Steps between C-alpha positions, in 0.01 A plus 500: 500500500694810398367689802660241729828529314483879523438475874798266534730746323376778725579291808839379373705794641338453841588131500858572388557760772361267767735224387791745508401598854499138611848450350624817672372387840649154452842641407494737797418212736782292352752782553379555857519127575858488368597807704358354821684171446830680441448721806431193713853380425439205269770411244445617142458145365222427748332833422502426126352152553225629728413789267479264203297244696246754626482699174128552429555562129690176434194273448337756273820549302543123460143465374537785250832374366366146475226614262727734304756227423254303287 
């Protein structure tokens, strides 16, 4: 039992850095998507709506905040 817990704590930094990498890639894609929409000539209101609608972190954020409000 304690060996499994020890193994988990050894793997915890690897898991944390992978999650940070996923967040970094997602944020970079969101910035690039916004930039392409602005360069295509869309109005700012439309750009904001599209970026919020296609935000990949929104469902995850809603799920995490739903459980943290309890």
